[in-house]
N, C-alpha and C positions, 0 to 999 in steps of 0.2 A: 362437161358441158353445162353451162348455166341454164336453168330453166326459164321458161318464158315469164313466169311471175317474178323471179329475182331480177331478170333484165328490166322488167317494167318498173320495179321498185327503184333500181339504181338510176334509171332514166328520170324518174320523178324527182329524186333527191338532187340530181344534177341540175335539172331545170329550176328547182327551187333555189339552190345555191346561186346559180347564174343570175336569176331574177333578183336576188337580194344584193349581190355584188354589182350588178349592172344598173340596178335602181330604176328600171324602166327606160333607160336611155336607148336611142336607136342603135341598132347593130351591137357592137361591143365597145362603144364609146364609154359607157359607164364603167365597164371592167377595166378599161385602160386608165380612166381617172382614179379608180380605186388603187390600181397598182402604183400609180405615181404618188398617191397619198400615203400609201404604206411605206414607200421608200423615204419620203420626207419625214414622216413621224419616227420611224426607227432610227434614222440618222440623227434626228434631233434628241431623242432620248438615250442614245448610246452613251454610257458613262465615259467621261474623258479624264485623262490624267491632268491633275492641277499644274503639273510642270509644263504641260503643253500650252504655250502662250499664243498659239495660232488663233487669230480672231475668228469668231463664228460668223458664217455667211448665211445663216438661216434667216428667212423673212418670217417674222412672227405672224404676219397676216396669212401667209401660205401655210404655216404650221397649224394655226388654229383652224383653217379651212380643212386641212388634211385630217385633223383629229375629228372634226365634225363629220366628214365622210365615213371615217372608220366607225364612229359611233352609230351613224344611221345604218351602217352595214353590219352592225352587231359584232364587230371584230375587236372591240376594246379588250375582252378577256384574252384573245390571242396576242394582242399587242403587249399586254401586261406580262404575259408568260415570256414573250421574246425579250422584253426589257429586263426582267429579273434574271434571265439566263445571261444576257450581256453583262449585267452588273456583277453576277457571280464570277465571271471571267476576269473582272477588273478589281475584285476585292483584295487582291494581293498588294495593290497600291496602298490601301488603308492599313493592311497588316504591316507593311514595311515602315510606315510612319509611327505606328504604335510601338513597334519594337525599338525604333531608334530613340524615341523620346522616353520611353520607360527605362531604357538602358541608361540614359542620362540621369534620370531621377534616382535609380538604384545606386549610381556611382556617387551622387552628391547628397541625396536626401532632401533636396530643395523642392518644396511642393510647387514652386512656380513652373517647373517642367510639367507637372500634371495640368496646371492651368493652360500651358501652351498646347498640350495634347488635346485638351477639351476644345479649345478654340479651333484647332486644326481639324478635329473630327467634325465640328460645326461647318467648317468650310467644305469638306467632302460631302456632308449631308445636303447642304444647300446647292452645291454644284450639280449633284446627281438628282435632285428632287424633281419630280414631274410637275408640270404647271397645274395650278388649281383647277383649270377648266376640265381636267380629266375626271374629276369627281373624288368623293371621299374614299371610295373603295380602292382605287388605284393608289392614292396617297397613303392610306392605312397599310396596304400590302407592302409598299416600298418602305415605310417607316419600320414595320415589323422586320422585314428582311435585313435592313441596314443595322438596326439595333441588335438583332440576333447575331449577326456576324461580329460586331464590335464587342459585345459582351462575351462572345466565345473566345476571342483572342486576347482579351485583357489579362495580363498576368496577375497572380495573387497579390503581388506588391502594390497593385493599383488601389486596393482598398485602404491600406495604410496611408498612401499618398493623398488619396481623395479625402480621408479623414483629416489629415494635416491641413489640407487646403480649405476645408470647411471651417476648421478651427481658426484659421487666419482671417476669415471674414469677420470675426468679432472685432479684431483689431482694426480692420479696414473700416468697419462701421462706426467705431468710436473715434476714429481719427478726424472725422468731420462731424458736423451737427447730426445727431441721431435722427433718423426719419421718425415722424410721428403721425398719428391719425387724430385729427381734430374735428370736433363737431360744434359748430357755433349756432347761434340762433338764426343766422341768415344763410348758412351753408352746411351741407352735409357731405361735401365731396372729400375725397381722400387727398391729403396734403402730403406729398413726398418731395423732399428737397432734390433739386436737379443734380447735385453732386454727391452721389453715393457710389464709390468706386467698385463695389462688388455687385452692382446690378447686372452688368453684362455677363458676369460669371454665372449668376443664378439663371439668367435667360438662356445661356448655353447649356446649363444642366437640364433645364426643362426641355429644350430642343432635343437633346439626346436621350431623354427618358431616364436620366440618372437620378432625379429626385424620387421617382417611384421605386426604382430598383434599390436604392441605398437609403430608403426612408429610415430604417432602424439605425443605420450608421449615423445619419444626420442627427437623429434624436439623441444618440449616445454622446455625440460631441456637445450638445447643449447640456445634457446631464452632467458630464464631466466639467464643463465651464461653471455650472451652478455649484457643484461640489467644491471646486477650487476657490470660488469666491466666498462661499460660506465658511470654509475652513480658515481662509486668510483673514476674514473680517470678524469672525465670531469666537474663535478659539480663545478661551481664557477671559473673555469679556462678559461678565456676569452682572455688572452693575447697571446696565441700561437695556431696554427692550431691543431685541435684534430682529424679530420676525417682521415687524412692520417696516423697518428700513430695507429688509431683504425684498419684501414685496414691492416697495417703491423702486428699488434697483431693477427688479424684474420689469416693471412697467416702463422705466425710462430706458433700459439698455437691451433687455432680452426680447421684449414684445416687438419693438421695431425690427429687430433682426429676424423675428419669426415671420414677418409679413412675406418675405420673398420665398422661403421654402413652403410655407403653409397657407398663405392667403394670396398667392399670385393670381392675378386676374380680377381681384376685387375692384369694384368701381366706387363704392361708397364705404364710409366708416361702419355703417350697420352691417354691410355685407362682410367686411373684413372681420368685424367682431364675431359675427356668426360663424365664420370659417375658423377663427382662432379659438373659439370657446372650448372645444374638446381638447385640443393639444395644450392650450394654456392651463387647463385644469390639471393635466398630467404633470406639467412642469411645476405648478404650484404645489402639487402633492410631493414632487421630488424635493422642492425647497423645504417643506415641512419634514420630510423623512430625513434629509441630510442634517438639518438642524437638531432633530430628535436624536439621531444616531450620535452626534457630537455631544450633546448635553447628557445623553446616557453614559458615554465614556467618561464624562467629567463629573458625574452625579455625586460621587463621594466627596470630592473637593468643593463642589457647589454647596453641599450640605454643611461642610465645615465653615464655609464663608458666610452662611446664613447669619443675619438677615440682609447682608449687603448684596447677596445673590438672589434677592427676591424676583427681580426682573427675569432672570434666566429660568426660574421655576415657573413663572407665569407663561413664558414662551413655551416651555416644555409642556405645560398643561394644554395649551392651544394646539400644539403639534400632535399630541396624543389623541386629541379629539378628531384630528384629520387622518392620522395613520395608526395602524394597529401595531404599536411597538411596546405595549405594556409588559408582555412576557420577557422581552429582552431587557427592559429596565429592571425588572425584579431580579433576573438572573445576574445581571452585571453588578447591582448593588449588593446582593448577597455574597457574591464572590469577593467583592472589594472589602466588605465587612469582615469576612473570614480571614483575608489576608492581612488587612491593616488594622483591624480592631479587636477581633475576638481571639487573642492569644495572651499567654501569661505575661508578656512584656508590657502589656497596656495596663495603665492604672484604672481602677474601677471608676473613679470619678470621671476620667476622660471617656470611658465607655458610656457612662450614663449621660454625659453631656452630649456626646454624638447621638445617642439614642433619642434624647429629647429633641435634638435638631432634626433627626429623621422624622420623628412624629410631626413636628410642625411643617416641615417641608413637604412631606408626602400628603398631608392634608390639604396643602395648597394645590398640588398636582392632581390629587384624586380625592375630592371631598367625601365620597362614600366610605373610603378607608380600606378598599380591597388591596391596594398595593401596600399599604402599611401593614395590613394583617399578614401578608405573605413575606414581607421583608423582616418584620419584627420577630417572628417566631424563633429563629436561631439566637437572636440577641437576648430574648427574654429567657430562653433555656440556659444560655451561658451565664447570664447574670444571676439566675437562681442557684447556680452551683458555686458562686463566689461567696466566701464567708462575710465579706465586708460590704455587700451591696446594700443591705438594709441600713447599715450605719451611715453610708454616704447619702442615701436618700433622706434619712432623718436629719443628718447634719445640715443638709440644704434646707429642709423645712424650718429649722429653728435658726436659720441665718448663721450657720457655723462654717460657711464656705467663703470667708473673706479673701482667702488666697487665690480664689479662682472664680469663674463665672458661676452664678447660682443656677440651679436647675429650674427655679421658680421665676417666672416672668412677673415682675412687679406690676405690669399693666394688666395682668389677668385677674379677674375678680376671684376673691376667695370663696370657695363654695364647698359644700359637703362632698365627701367621697361618693362617686357615682357607682352604682352596681348594675350589672346587666339585668334587664327586665324581660319577662316573658312577652313575646310579641302579641300586640293587640290587633287582631286582624279586622276588628270592627271599627278601628280608628279611620275616619275619612281621609286622613293624611298619610295612611300607611302606603309604603311603596315596596315592591318586591326587591329582593337582593339583586345586585348586579349580575350579569350573565357569567362573568369570569370569577365570581366568588366561590371559594372552596366550601366543602361540606360543614366546616367548623366555623365559618364566618358568621358573624351576627351584626346586623346594621345598628343595633342599639348598644354597642360597646361604649365604655367610658370615653368621653370626648375631651375632658381636661387632662393636662399632662400629669398631675399628681395622682389622680385616680388611675391613670394608665400605668404609672410606675408601681403603685401599690398593688395593682391587680396582677403583677408578676407573681405574687404569692397567693395562696388560696385563702389566707386569713389576714386580717389587719391586726390581729393580736400581736404578732411578731413586731410589727411597727410600734405598737403601743409600748411594749416591753423595752424596745430599743430607745424610744422616746424617754422613758423613765430613766434608763441608764445615762443617756446623754445629758438630760437635765440635771441629774444628780452630780455628774462630773462638772458641769458649768456652775452650778450653785456653790459647790465646795471650792471652786477656784476663785470665786468672787471675794475680794478683800476689802472693798470700799463700802460694802453694805448697800449698794445700789442694785436692786433686783427689778427695776422697771422693765428692762429689756426682756427678761425672762417672763415677767408677768404678761407682757404683750404677746410673746410667743405662745404662751399657754392659751390666751384668748383666741388667737388665730387657730391653733390646733383644735380647739373645742369646736370651731365651725367645721373643720374637716373631719374629725374623728368622733365628734359627739361629746356631750357632757360627761357621761358615765365613764368613758375611756380615760378622761383626764382628771378624774377625782383624786387619784393617787398623786399626780403631779401638783395639784393644788395643795395637798397636805404637805408635800415636800417644800413648796414655796412658803407656806404658812410656818413651817418648822424654822425656816431661816429668819423670818422676822421675829418669831417668838424666842429663838435663841438669842438674838440681839437684846430683846427686852429682859430675858432672864439674866443675861450677863451684866446688864446695867444694874439690876437689883442686887446681884451678888457683889458687884464693885462698890455699891453704895454702903454695904455693911462692912466690907473689908477689902481694902485696895490691894489687888493681886495683879501680877504681871501676866497671868494666864487669861487668854480670851478664847475659850473653846467654842466650837460650833456643836450645838446640842440638837439631835435629830430623834425622830421616833423610829425605832428599829423596825417595826412591823410594816411601815409604810415606805421604806426606802429599799432600793435594790441592795443585795448583799454587798457589803464593803470588804476591801482587802483586809485580812486579819493578820496579826502578829502577836506572839506570846512574850515578847521581851518586856521587862519592867524598867521604867525610868529610875535611875539611882539618885541618891543624895538629895540635894535641894529640889530637884525636879519632882521627885516622889512626894516631898513635903508639900510642895505647892499644889499638886494634884489632890492630895488629901484634904488640904484646907479648902480648896474650891468645892470638893465633893461634900464636905460638911455643911458649907453654907447653902449649897444647892438643896440638900436634904432638908434643911431647916425651912427653906422656901417651899419645897414640894415634898412633903413627908412620904407620899406614896410612890415616889420615883427614885430610882437609883442610876447612877452614872456608871457606864461601862466604857472605860478608856480605850482608845485606839491610838497608842503612843507613837506608831510609825507614821501617822498622817500629820500633815501640817508642817510648819517651819518654826524655828526658834531663833531669835535675835540674841546674840551673845557678845559680850565684851570680855576678853580674856586678858588679864593683867599679868605680865611676866616681868622678870627682873629688869630688862632693858627696853621694853616696848609693851604696847597695848594693841591687841588684834581684835578687830570688830568683824563679825561675820553673821550671815543669816543662812542657817544650815538645817538639814532635816533632823528630826528628833533623835535618830539613831547616832548621828555624828555628835550631837550634843551629849548624849548618854555616855559615849566613849570618852570624850574629853573631860567629863565630870569625874570619871574614874581615875584620871591622871592626877587629880587633886589628892588621892590617897597614896600613890607612889609614882615614880617617874618612868618606870619601864614595865611594859606589859607585852605578852605575846598575844596573838590573835585568839588562840584557844582560851586563854585566861579571860580575855575580855568577853568572849561569847558565853562562857560558863558563868560569868559574873552577872550579866543582865538578863540571860534567858535564852530561849531557843530562836536562833536566827540562822540563816544560811551564810556560809562562808563568803560567797561572792558579795553579798550585801555588806558584810563586815569590812571587807577589803575596800569596797568603794567608799564607805563612811570614813575609814582611816585615811584613805588617799586624799580626802578633802583637806585634812589637817596637814598632810605632808605638802600638798600644793601651797598651803598658806604659810609654811615654814614653822608651824607649831610643833610638829612631830617629825622624827626622822627614823627611818628603818635601817637597822644595822645588818651585818652579814648573817646574823643568826635569826633573821626574820622577827626581831623584836622591835618594838616601837618605843622610842624614848622621847620624853618631853624636853624641848629646847628652851630652857629658861633664858638663855642668851642666844642671839641669832647665830646661825651656823655660817661661819665665814666662807665655807666651801660652796655655798650656793643655796641658802634658804630651803633646807630640808631635802636637798636632792639626794636620790637613792644611790648608795654605794654598792648595794648587792645587785642581784638580777633585776631587770626592770619589772615594775609592777604591772599587772594586767591593765589594759585599757578599761574604761568604764564598762564592766561586764553587763550591767543592767541599766537601761534607761529608767527614768522615773516612771514607775508603774502607775496607772490611773488608780485613784482611790476606790472606784466602784468596779465590781466584777462585770465584765461584758456578759451579754446574753449567752454567748458560747461558753464562757467560763461557768456561768450558772447551770447551764445544761450539763456540762461535764461533771460538775460537783453533784448534781442530782443523780446522774447516771451512776456515779460511784455509790450512792446510797442504794440504788436499784441493784447494783452488782452484789452488795453485801446481802441484801434480801435474797437474791438469786442463789447465793453460795452458802446461805446460812444452814447450819446443820453440822453433824460431825464429819470427820475427814472421810469416813467410809460411805456415808449416805448423805450427800448434799441435798438440799430441798428440791432443786431442779437438776436432773442429770442430763437430760437431753430434751430438745424441743425443735419443732420445725414450723413451717408456715401455717399448718392446720391444726396445731395443738393448743390446748388451753393450760399448759403446765405453769404458766407464769402468772396465774391469777392472784397468787399471794402478794404480788407487788402492788398493793393497794395505792391508789392515787396515781398510777402510771398514766401519763397523758401524751406520750411521745408517738410520733408517726412511725410508720413502717420504715420509711427512709432513714429517720434518725436512729431507730433501733438497729437498722442494717449497718449504718456507719459506726455505731458503738461496738457492735459485735465484730466488725472487721478490725477495729482498733485492738479489741481484746485478743483477736487471733494473732495479730502481729506481735503482741506481747507474750504469746505462747499460753494464754489462759484458757483458750477454747480451741477446738478443731471443728472443721466442717466437712461434710461429705454428702453428696447428693441433696443438698439443701437442708440437712439436719445438723444442728449445732450440738456439740458435746463439750462438757467441762473436761479440761485436761487434768487428770488426777496425779500427774507426776509431781 
């Protein structure tokens, strides 16, 4: 049994509800009008099948009056609940259309079926949508319920179809005049052309909430469109700036497209610009990133094409200021250098040329030099291990690179070699090192190319020695007496290396002019066919030596010249190097005369044939002195090729007084070896000089009796080699020498201790 208090409470609530629904009308007339309003409203809101073509019989004036009664009765929440329940029962109709159209898309892959689906869903949305008079709450609840159902039944394939449909809007936009936002002095209104076929589609997207739900997918379509355009228009095109045209393309093509998804509802250009600012910045960033990625992949070939690729480098510099791709650039270029440059098959000159291009290019991209420092380190270490690196650099310095591009830019001013300086923190222009600089980076590294190349090595003395060797070779090769080019080279090198380093080179050049003057004096006293080059032995690099003696008339000519020279300079003596130079001969035979310009060794051999007609190689070698057999064969081959000598089956060489009818000295025995030795340079290279000096050190090291050599063992911390006075080689050079001795079986090594092999 209900208590009196509960009964009273129920009675009170009933009376309140009756009063609210009856609205103070007499009797129950208000309640009856509410009941009628409820019936009209629920009938009007009940979702209908679009296939039902029965015309609506609702009077909108009665409908609005009914909604007004329900609102004053505070029954709109109950009405909304009833409407959503009715809509839930009809949602199968929407699901049916979605499944049908998505099946068509999946069978054909045509995104137009997605467009049809979108338009169909808009029809459903608008057909079931409550009238605006019901207020924001009812409309929002309806939209949420509708979108929730649609998104829950869309299959996974909808995303790919929607993406294809979004991508097609770029083509739709470009097929007509692209929409633009213009601001003139008299108008700031948004100007959009009336014929843009994708506008209804974007409006439908907005109605269904697809723009918010698939915002990242829409952005990805734009990103991919940007990437495709950049790759299509910029790949391999390095001769003109591309970043500025890309940004113009963005402004003309992409920004108008962005208005619909990102600036919908804007009423003025300023409002649209404000709405597009954030997303536009993202897309500009993606343009720079895509172009930066492309140029990073192409960087090795861009450097090869420098300076024609200057525009690409400037674009890359601007892109790197916008995006953080510096690490990727360094890694890509180092990998490309290792694969395409730093291998035994690459010529040292080509490596140096590419390294110089890398220096110039990366200084354009990154003036502080951090990228260059990180990329150059493997190249510098590799070049340091190549024996001919210094020679190639020096050859370029003295203009000996006519066959290829010079490492020195003629437009660059000639300046002294730059050395790293201690940083002056009191300098008002001092700046801290870049944030991505390594621990070994220094901002005051050499800036010019030559100083950078020389800094590969710890000392410039190696370059000075190589300069002396190369200059000696070039001076000895001059036959016309014109030394102006070499004199100019020395003056240039003085600026780079300093006066003191080039004093020996000046002596060498002066020797050449003095030699010509001495020869003129000797010839004035006795006309001789010999014109030697006379040099100061102590100021020239060591020359190639040979112990053979010129025979016959050649010996007499040398003696006569030496006699006249001694008369002119009593305190000097000539030491002949008979294997160097050339001799012009005219050989008179019975039926012909043969003229030739040959090396002295070939002339010495043919002179011996004036004593007898047939010689063996051993007899010829014993006659003129100590020479190696390969050089003798090469010298004799010269006369065989000229038809003066012929080799028989017994390896004897016979003078042909009459021409051989069988073919001008052709060989009847086994074919002679090809030219075993190319013409050796007259001057010993720096490596050869070091090797000869190490032989001297080895003799000192091994001096003593067979049972007790001076040094029997030594390691890295011993001082046993102090007797090698004047030793000035580095640990690396000593290590290379000892390793060579180990390969020859002269020493053994164990646990870092070297021992002489006493076997």
